[in-house]
TORTOR-207879 format. One record per residue (C-alpha): x, y, z; residue in three letters. Coordinates in steps of 0.05 Angstrom, whole numbers, padded with zeros to 5 digits, always signed. Example, Ala and Ser with C-alpha at 12.3 -4.5 7.8 and 13.67 -1.06 7.14 Angstrom:
+00246-00090+00156ala +00273-00021+00143ser 
REM end
This chain:
+01794+02318+01875met +01804+02287+01804leu +01853+02301+01754his +01867+02301+01680arg +01925+02252+01664met +01971+02286+01620thr +02014+02263+01566ile +02060+02284+01590asp +02055+02253+01666leu +02047+02189+01639ala +02099+02177+01605thr +02140+02203+01666phe +02103+02148+01697ile +02125+02089+01652ala +02195+02106+01655gly +02204+02122+01724leu +02260+02065+01755pro +02215+02033+01814lys +02217+01971+01847ala +02157+01938+01860glu +02149+01904+01929leu +02076+01875+01951his +02061+01822+01887leu +02036+01764+01898his +02054+01721+01837ile +02002+01672+01837glu +01952+01741+01833gly +01990+01749+01770ser +01947+01697+01734leu +01914+01738+01678glu +01850+01696+01661pro +01873+01682+01596glu +01938+01651+01618leu +01892+01612+01667met +01851+01577+01612phe +01920+01568+01564ala +01958+01529+01630leu +01884+01492+01647ala +01874+01456+01580glu +01957+01448+01579arg +01948+01407+01635asn +01880+01376+01638gly +01851+01413+01691val +01775+01439+01695ala +01754+01515+01720ile +01696+01532+01753pro +01694+01579+01680phe +01661+01573+01621ala +01711+01645+01590ser +01752+01699+01595val +01697+01737+01614glu +01663+01697+01663glu +01719+01690+01688val +01719+01776+01704arg +01652+01774+01718ala +01676+01731+01777ala +01727+01794+01798tyr +01665+01830+01828asn +01685+01828+01890phe +01653+01852+01969ser +01712+01833+02011asn +01771+01794+02017leu +01754+01728+02023gln +01712+01726+01967asp +01776+01738+01939phe +01815+01695+01964leu +01757+01643+01944asp +01763+01659+01862ile +01842+01655+01871tyr +01853+01592+01906tyr +01806+01559+01851ala +01854+01594+01795gly +01914+01570+01836ala +01888+01497+01803asn +01911+01513+01741val +01990+01513+01762leu +02021+01444+01764gln +02085+01439+01735thr +02153+01483+01749glu +02142+01507+01670ala +02083+01524+01683asp +02109+01566+01761phe +02154+01595+01694arg +02111+01620+01647asp +02068+01653+01714leu +02134+01691+01722ala +02155+01717+01664ala +02086+01742+01644ala +02083+01784+01707tyr +02160+01808+01686phe +02136+01827+01615asp +02087+01862+01648arg +02134+01897+01714ala +02186+01917+01662ala +02137+01952+01610ala +02128+01996+01666asp +02202+02018+01694gly +02200+01963+01746val +02273+01949+01744val +02274+01907+01821his +02219+01867+01848ala +02217+01827+01910glu +02150+01784+01896ile +02109+01727+01937phe +02107+01659+01929phe +02038+01616+01976asp +02079+01550+01972pro +02016+01517+02014gln +01969+01532+01967thr +02014+01492+01920his +02044+01437+01973thr +01975+01431+02004asp +01938+01402+01938arg +02006+01358+01909gly +02043+01402+01878ile +02126+01395+01897ala +02155+01457+01935met +02214+01444+01883ala +02165+01443+01826thr +02151+01517+01854val +02204+01544+01878val +02255+01518+01809glu +02200+01546+01761gly +02194+01607+01796leu +02271+01614+01799leu +02272+01604+01729ala +02226+01654+01728gly +02268+01706+01743met +02330+01686+01716ala +02300+01702+01647ala +02276+01772+01656ala +02338+01797+01688glu +02361+01763+01618val +02314+01788+01580lys +02294+01857+01619his +02359+01872+01668gly +02300+01863+01726leu +02333+01829+01783thr +02279+01813+01837ser +02268+01765+01903lys +02232+01727+01930leu +02208+01722+01999ile +02163+01655+02023leu +02084+01674+02039cys +02055+01631+02108phe +01973+01632+02100leu +01955+01660+02168arg +01886+01611+02162his +01926+01560+02169leu +01967+01540+02239asp +02031+01561+02250glu +02052+01491+02261glu +02035+01476+02180ala +02077+01542+02169ala +02139+01514+02201phe +02128+01454+02164ala +02127+01501+02106thr +02192+01530+02136leu +02232+01468+02140ala +02199+01443+02067ala +02236+01507+02035ala +02299+01492+02072glu +02337+01470+02003pro +02327+01540+01975trp +02340+01587+02033leu +02402+01619+02010asp +02354+01634+01946lys +02289+01660+01994ile +02303+01726+02026ala +02252+01724+02065gly +02183+01711+02092val +02117+01744+02094gly +02047+01725+02127leu +01976+01735+02083asp +01917+01706+02070ser +01854+01722+02113ser +01876+01783+02164glu +01810+01780+02214val +01820+01744+02261gly +01887+01712+02236his +01922+01763+02276pro +02007+01759+02268pro +02021+01730+02344glu +01993+01666+02316lys +02059+01662+02279phe +02106+01682+02329ala +02150+01617+02338arg +02160+01607+02260val +02175+01682+02254phe +02223+01676+02299ala +02262+01621+02266ala +02262+01651+02204ala +02304+01714+02232arg +02347+01644+02268ala +02350+01629+02193lys +02370+01705+02164gly +02321+01715+02132leu +02278+01789+02121lys +02209+01795+02164leu +02145+01833+02132val +02067+01817+02144ala +02010+01830+02123his +01973+01875+02177ala +01925+01946+02187gly +01881+01921+02106glu +01827+01898+02144glu +01862+01888+02215gly +01854+01944+02262pro +01918+01978+02286pro +01933+01931+02334asp +01955+01883+02286tyr +01997+01932+02264val +02033+01930+02329tyr +02036+01870+02341gln +02080+01854+02277ala +02119+01908+02296leu +02134+01877+02372asp +02114+01812+02365val +02142+01787+02297leu +02189+01843+02286gly +02185+01853+02218ile +02234+01898+02173asp +02171+01918+02125arg +02095+01939+02130leu +02047+01894+02072asp +01988+01955+02066his +01984+01984+02136gly +01924+02029+02114asn +01898+02027+02171arg +01946+02056+02216ser +01922+02118+02199leu +01871+02115+02255glu +01914+02107+02305asp +01970+02182+02308pro +02013+02146+02355val +02030+02083+02312leu +02030+02136+02252thr +02087+02174+02290ala +02115+02115+02310arg +02116+02083+02231leu +02148+02151+02212ala +02196+02163+02255arg +02213+02086+02242thr +02228+02091+02178gly +02185+02034+02178met +02171+02023+02097thr +02102+02012+02080leu +02078+01964+02025thr +02017+01997+01989val +01976+01985+01938cys +01916+02030+01921pro +01875+02003+01859leu +01870+01929+01911ser +01851+01969+01978asn +01790+01994+01926val +01779+01940+01900lys +01777+01894+01960leu +01730+01949+01993cys +01780+01972+02046asn +01775+02041+02012val +01710+02077+01989val +01741+02098+01915ser +01810+02114+01895ile +01793+02195+01894glu +01791+02182+01971glu +01852+02135+01986his +01905+02171+02041pro +01965+02155+01992ile +01984+02229+02001asp +01962+02234+02076arg +02009+02181+02087met +02079+02215+02049leu +02044+02284+02091arg +02056+02241+02156glu +02118+02225+02145gly +02102+02150+02128leu +02157+02115+02075arg +02093+02088+02036ala +02108+02050+01960thr +02059+02033+01908ile +02051+01966+01895asn +02002+01920+01856ser +01983+01869+01905asp +01954+01821+01857asp +01949+01852+01785pro +01919+01805+01758ala +01849+01810+01795tyr +01849+01884+01818phe +01851+01906+01755gly +01917+01935+01749gly +01999+01944+01750tyr +02042+01979+01788ile +02038+02031+01736gly +01966+02032+01732ala +01972+02035+01799asn +02015+02095+01799tyr +01969+02128+01749glu +01900+02124+01788ala +01931+02155+01853val +01954+02218+01805ala +01894+02222+01779thr +01854+02206+01831ala +01895+02257+01887arg +01945+02303+01847gly +01999+02272+01853leu +02056+02301+01807gly +02121+02296+01794lys +02159+02306+01862ser +02110+02257+01905glu +02115+02208+01858leu +02188+02207+01857thr +02178+02203+01923met +02145+02144+01917leu +02193+02110+01870ala +02254+02129+01913arg +02218+02091+01980asn +02208+02029+01938ser +02278+02022+01936phe +02300+02043+01997leu +02251+02004+02024gly +02277+01942+01986ser +02309+01886+02009phe +02380+01913+01955leu +02442+01910+01990thr +02459+01990+02004asp +02504+01987+01940asp +02455+01969+01895glu +02404+02012+01928ala +02449+02074+01915ala +02457+02053+01843gly +02376+02055+01824his +02365+02117+01866leu +02434+02147+01819ala +02396+02133+01762arg +02325+02162+01787leu +02360+02225+01805asp +02387+02218+01726ala +02314+02200+01703phe +02274+02255+01741val +02323+02314+01720glu +02323+02298+01652gly +02242+02304+01653his +02231+02371+01702ser 
REM end
């Protein structure tokens, strides 16, 4: 059922304090910045114009997207590039009411083409520090392993990140899901846990519910990225609800990658009815047509979500974050004050 977005609801969504928990920083590379960095660094890209890049964003599956994603990442060469990439994302996030973000980065995408780990991490940390000064927006880094590569490469990446582990909140698992089950990375996730890192993993986006079970039981994750296909298994759905496992759901991404037929058929409201701690996030917003505010607006319009459901989604984002209890409580108090003032 399609609902009209009222000015009041759009204003409410924009001002609603929220955290973003599923954002690939490389996936926030807008075509305009891609071209600017390509020129700055003398890097050739397989597109003649911004319009040509946008035309290429007509994906039929995850792999089609990843092919373009990795080509675009080639323009990221220097510490300043990663700082500028992060700064551009945080500007957009702050405009959408994001007050805390936990961002993914894919070091192997860069180290495999000769970019030093220090270049990537120091550039992102500089962008994060600048965003806290400029917007009061706090953030954390989550290092993701590329699941289409082997576990040995993941171990090497974890070792290379050792000097910055005090500045990295956790590790994750992304890239091509089908054919690369979570259990493939059991030992490296155990090693990361032993180092005090939080654990998250993409599962149940394109992969089956069994991948979600593996992420829970083999990897021991603290948070589930996507998880949509968990709904196919009533027992799994009940388990996720009973344990309070946070799902970082990405509605526009789900539609763009053809994992959900249309935004009108997205199950986000069913997730809330089933008692799941679902959150709204933008995934790779430059490629999927919308930052976090657009995702909130899309589900509000398509699924008829009102202020109470939207507030629950925002509340879940703080409850599911890796903030301390004191920090989360502070954000929840501000959320309550905002809602009370806009009731």
